[in-house]
C-alpha positions as CSV (number, residue, x, y, z in Angstrom):
1,M,0.0,-0.1,-0.1
2,H,2.8,2.3,0.7
3,K,5.9,3.0,-1.3
4,I,9.2,2.6,0.6
5,T,11.7,5.3,-0.6
6,I,14.7,3.3,-2.0
7,L,17.3,5.9,-1.5
8,I,16.4,5.8,2.2
9,L,16.9,2.1,2.1
10,A,20.4,2.5,0.4
11,M,21.3,5.2,2.8
12,L,20.6,3.1,5.7
13,V,22.5,0.0,4.3
14,V,25.4,2.3,3.9
15,A,25.1,3.6,7.5
16,C,25.0,0.1,8.9
17,S,27.9,-1.0,7.1
18,G,30.4,1.7,8.3
19,K,33.1,1.1,11.0
20,P,32.5,2.7,14.3
21,Q,33.7,6.0,14.9
22,N,36.3,6.8,17.5
23,G,34.8,7.5,20.8
24,Y,31.4,6.3,20.0
25,A,32.3,2.3,19.4
26,D,29.5,1.1,21.8
27,G,26.7,3.5,20.6
28,V,27.4,3.2,16.9
29,S,27.3,-0.8,17.4
30,S,24.1,-0.6,19.2
31,F,22.5,1.8,16.9
32,E,23.7,0.0,13.8
33,R,22.5,-3.4,15.4
34,H,19.2,-2.2,16.1
35,L,18.6,-0.3,12.6
36,E,20.0,-3.6,10.6
37,A,17.6,-5.7,12.9
38,S,14.7,-3.4,12.0
39,S,15.3,-3.4,8.3
40,Q,15.5,-7.1,8.2
41,A,12.3,-7.2,10.1
42,L,10.7,-5.0,7.7
43,I,11.8,-6.9,4.7
44,N,10.4,-10.0,6.1
45,S,7.1,-8.3,6.9
46,N,7.5,-8.2,10.6
47,L,6.2,-4.9,11.4
48,D,6.0,-5.4,15.2
49,L,9.5,-6.2,15.3
50,A,10.6,-3.6,12.9
51,E,8.9,-1.0,15.0
52,T,10.5,-2.1,18.2
53,E,14.0,-2.2,16.7
54,A,13.7,1.2,15.1
55,N,12.6,2.8,18.5
56,L,15.6,1.1,20.0
57,A,17.8,2.6,17.3
58,L,16.4,5.9,17.9
59,Q,17.0,5.7,21.7
60,S,20.5,4.7,21.0
61,A,21.0,7.5,18.4
62,E,19.7,10.3,20.8
63,S,21.7,9.0,23.8
64,N,25.0,8.6,22.1
65,F,25.0,11.2,19.3
66,G,22.3,13.9,20.1
67,S,19.0,14.8,19.0
68,N,20.1,16.6,16.0
69,D,22.7,13.9,14.7
70,L,22.0,12.5,11.2
71,R,22.0,8.9,12.5
72,T,19.1,10.2,14.8
73,G,17.6,11.5,11.6
74,Q,18.0,7.9,10.0
75,A,16.1,6.1,12.9
76,W,13.2,8.8,12.6
77,I,12.8,8.2,8.9
78,W,12.9,4.5,9.2
79,L,10.2,4.7,11.9
80,C,8.4,7.0,9.3
81,I,8.5,4.2,6.8
82,I,7.3,1.6,9.2
83,Y,4.5,3.8,10.7
84,N,3.4,4.3,7.1
85,A,3.3,0.6,6.4
86,E,1.3,0.1,9.4
87,G,-1.2,2.8,8.7
88,N,-0.2,4.7,11.8
89,Y,-0.1,8.0,9.6
90,G,0.0,10.5,12.7
91,K,3.2,8.8,14.1
92,A,4.4,8.7,10.4
93,K,4.1,12.4,9.9
94,H,5.9,13.2,13.3
95,A,8.8,11.0,12.5
96,G,9.0,12.0,8.9
97,E,9.0,15.9,9.9
98,Q,11.6,15.2,12.6
99,A,14.0,13.3,10.0
100,L,13.5,16.0,7.4
101,R,14.2,18.8,10.1
102,I,17.6,17.2,10.9
103,S,18.5,16.4,7.4
104,E,17.9,19.8,6.2
105,M,20.0,21.3,9.1
106,T,22.8,18.7,8.9
107,L,23.1,17.9,5.0
108,G,21.2,20.9,3.7
109,P,17.9,21.4,1.9
110,D,19.1,20.5,-1.5
111,H,21.0,17.2,-0.7
112,V,19.8,14.1,-2.5
113,E,19.3,12.3,0.8
114,T,17.0,15.3,2.1
115,A,15.3,14.8,-1.2
116,A,14.7,11.0,-0.2
117,I,13.1,12.0,3.0
118,M,10.8,14.6,1.3
119,S,9.5,11.5,-0.8
120,S,8.9,9.4,2.1
121,L,7.0,12.3,4.1
122,A,5.2,13.1,1.2
123,S,3.9,9.5,0.7
124,V,2.5,9.9,4.2
125,Y,0.7,12.9,3.4
126,L,-0.6,11.3,0.2
127,A,-1.8,8.2,2.2
128,E,-3.7,10.8,4.4
129,G,-5.1,12.8,1.2
130,E,-3.1,15.8,2.0
131,I,-2.2,16.4,-1.4
132,A,-1.5,20.2,-1.0
133,K,1.4,19.4,1.6
134,A,2.5,16.3,-0.6
135,E,2.9,18.0,-3.9
136,P,5.5,20.5,-3.3
137,L,7.6,18.1,-1.4
138,L,7.5,15.8,-4.1
139,R,8.3,18.3,-7.0
140,R,11.3,19.4,-4.8
141,S,12.5,16.0,-4.4
142,V,12.2,15.1,-8.2
143,A,14.1,18.3,-9.0
144,I,16.8,17.8,-6.6
145,K,17.4,14.1,-7.8
146,E,17.3,15.3,-11.4
147,K,20.1,17.5,-10.7
148,G,22.1,15.1,-8.5
149,F,21.5,12.0,-10.5
150,G,20.0,12.5,-14.0
151,Q,16.4,12.1,-15.2
152,D,16.8,8.5,-15.9
153,H,18.5,7.3,-12.8
154,P,16.6,4.8,-10.9
155,F,16.4,7.1,-7.6
156,T,15.0,9.9,-9.7
157,A,12.5,7.3,-11.3
158,V,11.3,6.1,-7.9
159,A,10.7,9.8,-6.8
160,A,9.0,10.8,-10.0
161,S,6.7,7.6,-9.8
162,T,5.6,8.9,-6.3
163,L,4.7,12.1,-7.9
164,A,2.9,10.1,-10.6
165,D,0.7,8.9,-7.8
166,L,-0.2,12.3,-6.5
167,L,-1.0,13.3,-10.1
168,T,-3.2,10.2,-10.4
169,D,-5.2,11.2,-7.2
170,K,-5.6,14.6,-8.8
171,G,-6.9,13.1,-11.9
172,A,-4.0,14.3,-14.1
173,F,-3.8,11.0,-15.8
174,A,-1.9,11.9,-18.8
175,E,1.1,13.6,-17.0
176,A,1.0,10.6,-14.6
177,E,1.1,8.0,-17.2
178,I,4.1,9.6,-18.9
179,L,6.0,9.8,-15.5
180,N,5.0,6.3,-14.6
181,K,6.4,4.8,-18.1
182,R,9.5,6.8,-17.9
183,S,10.1,5.7,-14.4
184,L,9.4,2.1,-15.3
185,A,11.8,1.9,-18.1
186,A,14.6,3.5,-15.8
187,V,14.0,0.9,-13.2
188,Q,13.6,-2.1,-15.5
189,K,17.0,-1.0,-17.0
190,A,18.8,-0.4,-13.7
191,W,17.2,-3.1,-11.4
192,P,15.7,-5.9,-13.6
193,A,13.0,-7.8,-11.8
194,T,14.8,-11.3,-12.9
195,N,18.3,-10.2,-11.9
196,A,19.0,-11.9,-8.5
197,S,22.2,-10.1,-8.1
198,V,20.3,-6.7,-7.6
199,P,18.8,-6.6,-3.8
200,V,15.1,-7.5,-3.8
201,A,14.2,-4.1,-2.2
202,L,15.2,-2.5,-5.4
203,R,13.7,-5.0,-7.7
204,L,10.4,-4.6,-6.2
205,N,10.3,-1.1,-7.6
206,N,9.2,-2.7,-11.0
207,A,6.1,-4.1,-9.4
208,T,5.4,-0.8,-7.4
209,I,5.7,1.2,-10.5
210,M,3.6,-1.1,-12.6
211,E,0.8,-0.8,-9.8
212,G,0.9,2.9,-10.1
213,L,0.6,2.7,-13.7
214,A,-2.4,0.5,-13.4
215,R,-4.2,2.9,-11.2
216,V,-3.7,5.5,-14.0
217,Y,-5.3,2.9,-16.5
218,V,-8.4,2.6,-14.0
219,G,-8.9,6.5,-14.4
220,Q,-8.5,6.2,-17.8
221,L,-11.1,3.5,-17.9
222,R,-8.7,1.1,-19.5
223,F,-9.6,-1.7,-17.1
224,N,-8.2,-4.8,-19.0
225,E,-4.9,-3.2,-19.3
226,A,-5.0,-2.3,-15.5
227,E,-5.8,-6.0,-14.6
228,D,-3.0,-7.3,-16.7
229,L,-0.4,-4.9,-15.2
230,L,-1.7,-5.8,-11.6
231,E,-1.4,-9.7,-12.1
232,R,2.1,-9.3,-13.7
233,A,3.2,-7.1,-10.7
234,A,1.8,-9.7,-8.4
235,S,3.7,-12.5,-10.1
236,L,6.8,-10.6,-9.6
237,R,6.3,-9.9,-6.0
238,I,5.4,-13.6,-5.3
239,S,8.5,-14.6,-7.3
240,M,10.7,-12.4,-5.1
241,V,9.1,-12.2,-1.6
242,G,6.1,-14.8,-1.6
243,N,2.5,-14.4,-1.5
244,E,2.3,-13.4,2.1
245,H,4.7,-10.1,2.0
246,M,3.2,-6.7,3.1
247,S,3.5,-5.3,-0.2
248,M,0.7,-7.7,-1.4
249,I,-1.7,-5.7,0.4
250,G,-1.5,-2.8,-1.8
251,N,-1.6,-4.9,-4.9
252,R,-4.7,-6.7,-3.9
253,T,-6.4,-3.4,-2.7
254,I,-5.7,-1.7,-6.1
255,L,-7.2,-4.8,-8.0
256,G,-10.1,-4.6,-5.5
257,S,-10.6,-0.9,-6.7
258,T,-10.2,-1.8,-10.4
259,F,-12.9,-4.4,-10.1
260,E,-15.2,-2.0,-8.0
261,A,-14.8,0.7,-10.7
262,Q,-16.4,-1.8,-13.2
263,G,-19.1,-3.0,-11.0
264,K,-17.6,-6.3,-10.4
265,N,-18.6,-6.3,-6.8
266,T,-18.1,-10.0,-6.2
267,E,-14.5,-10.0,-7.6
268,A,-13.9,-6.6,-5.6
269,E,-14.8,-8.2,-2.4
270,K,-12.6,-11.2,-3.0
271,A,-9.5,-8.9,-3.6
272,Y,-10.3,-6.7,-0.7
273,R,-10.7,-9.6,1.6
274,E,-7.4,-11.0,0.5
275,A,-5.9,-7.6,1.4
276,L,-7.6,-7.3,4.6
277,N,-6.6,-11.1,5.7
278,L,-2.9,-10.4,4.9
279,A,-3.1,-7.0,6.7
280,E,-4.5,-8.7,9.9
281,M,-1.9,-11.4,9.8
282,L,1.2,-9.2,9.3
283,S,0.1,-6.1,11.7
284,G,-2.7,-7.4,13.9
285,S,-6.3,-6.4,14.0
286,E,-6.4,-2.9,15.5
287,N,-4.6,-0.4,13.1
288,P,-6.0,2.0,10.7
289,S,-5.0,0.0,7.6
290,V,-7.2,-3.0,8.8
291,S,-9.9,-0.4,9.7
292,S,-9.8,1.2,6.2
293,L,-9.7,-2.4,4.3
294,L,-12.9,-3.2,6.5
295,G,-14.7,-0.3,5.0
296,L,-13.6,-1.6,1.5
297,V,-15.1,-5.0,2.0
298,A,-18.1,-3.4,3.5
299,N,-18.8,-1.3,0.4
300,S,-18.3,-4.2,-1.9
301,C,-20.9,-6.2,0.3
302,L,-23.4,-3.5,0.1
303,A,-23.1,-3.1,-3.5
304,Q,-24.1,-6.9,-3.7
305,G,-27.2,-6.4,-1.3
306,K,-25.4,-7.8,1.6
307,G,-26.3,-5.3,4.0
308,D,-26.2,-7.2,7.3
309,Q,-22.6,-8.3,6.4
310,A,-21.7,-4.6,5.6
311,L,-23.1,-3.3,9.0
312,E,-21.0,-5.7,10.9
313,L,-18.0,-5.0,9.0
314,Y,-18.5,-1.1,9.7
315,R,-19.0,-2.0,13.4
316,R,-15.5,-3.5,13.4
317,S,-13.8,-0.7,11.6
318,I,-15.7,1.9,13.9
319,A,-14.5,-0.1,16.9
320,I,-11.1,0.1,15.7
321,D,-11.1,3.8,14.9
322,E,-12.2,4.6,18.2
323,K,-9.0,3.0,19.7
324,V,-6.5,3.9,17.2
325,L,-7.5,7.3,15.6
326,P,-8.0,10.7,17.0
327,P,-11.5,12.0,17.3
328,D,-11.2,14.5,14.4
329,H,-9.7,11.9,12.2
330,P,-11.4,11.9,8.7
331,L,-11.6,8.1,8.6
332,R,-13.7,8.0,11.6
333,K,-16.4,10.3,10.3
334,S,-16.3,8.4,7.0
335,H,-17.0,5.0,8.6
336,L,-19.7,6.5,10.9
337,D,-21.4,8.2,7.8
338,A,-21.2,4.9,5.8
339,Y,-22.5,2.9,8.7
340,A,-25.5,5.3,9.2
341,N,-26.2,5.3,5.3
342,V,-26.4,1.4,5.4
343,L,-28.8,1.6,8.3
344,K,-31.0,4.1,6.3
345,I,-30.9,1.8,3.2
346,M,-32.2,-1.0,5.4
347,G,-35.0,0.9,6.6
348,R,-33.5,1.7,10.0
349,A,-33.7,5.4,10.1
350,D,-34.2,5.8,13.7
351,A,-31.1,3.8,14.6
352,A,-29.0,5.8,11.8
353,E,-29.9,9.0,13.8
354,Q,-28.3,7.7,16.8
355,V,-24.9,7.0,15.0
356,G,-22.2,9.2,16.5
357,D,-24.3,10.2,19.5
């Protein structure tokens, strides 16, 4: 569901591979050990362990190097990526903003690593629908990377594909298609999906950009092309990380929305349930991502006339929202409104009036 900015991953790999600095041997060892453990846990889709180890890396960095050290910023951005994957967008935004502040202060506002952090933070804003905050960050990030690496470099391509996601959300499908196709060509050349000598985290970008392009095709009503791309992307992911990797959640969710846009509600429900089951297995049943997916399954059930199932699914999502989201979060209102609407459709207007009281 959420892109992991690859330059950040590369930056962390480099950070973990260096030798301890004089005077900080114990601290560096602890920081690197926890950061590497968090990275491995994330690759293995163990989000709980990834979060725990990243927080330990943050504590080590702040204790040994200070709150404004670049290594502290690396721990913050890693937490941003993890929280984003979990759907904990409030925490992800705070972590990303801390990382960006440190990077701009230590490396400068026009450094390529700062640009990578901009992309990660913008991805969180996008997930929350905050396009006005995400767009300037993404355009800055792409411009910095084009200047530092060149337009056809894969790091530039990854940033450009995230900008394409934003343009898709805005309905600017023509520009999004151009960016996605250019990005896909660059990534396919630099990180071929079938080249086992290239790290899996880099090769997975082939699938991610295909999925972004599929979303463009859905917006253009090119449904057959979208479905084909999504299945190709799924095959690539399964060949590299298996069918129970967290990145498959996004693939199945996009496939569900593709079916839903065509009125294929039975197929949409199946795809959404696949995403939901995987999200619950990997990150537990009480997080915003699960709540959001419950709402999507409920919508597809309602479209098939299965009102009772839709009500139960919305009750579950609302219960999660009350536990994990602030009172003013838009997802809470969306689920409450949808629940009330189902009650009205089922002739229970009095009960609908009580929702939210």
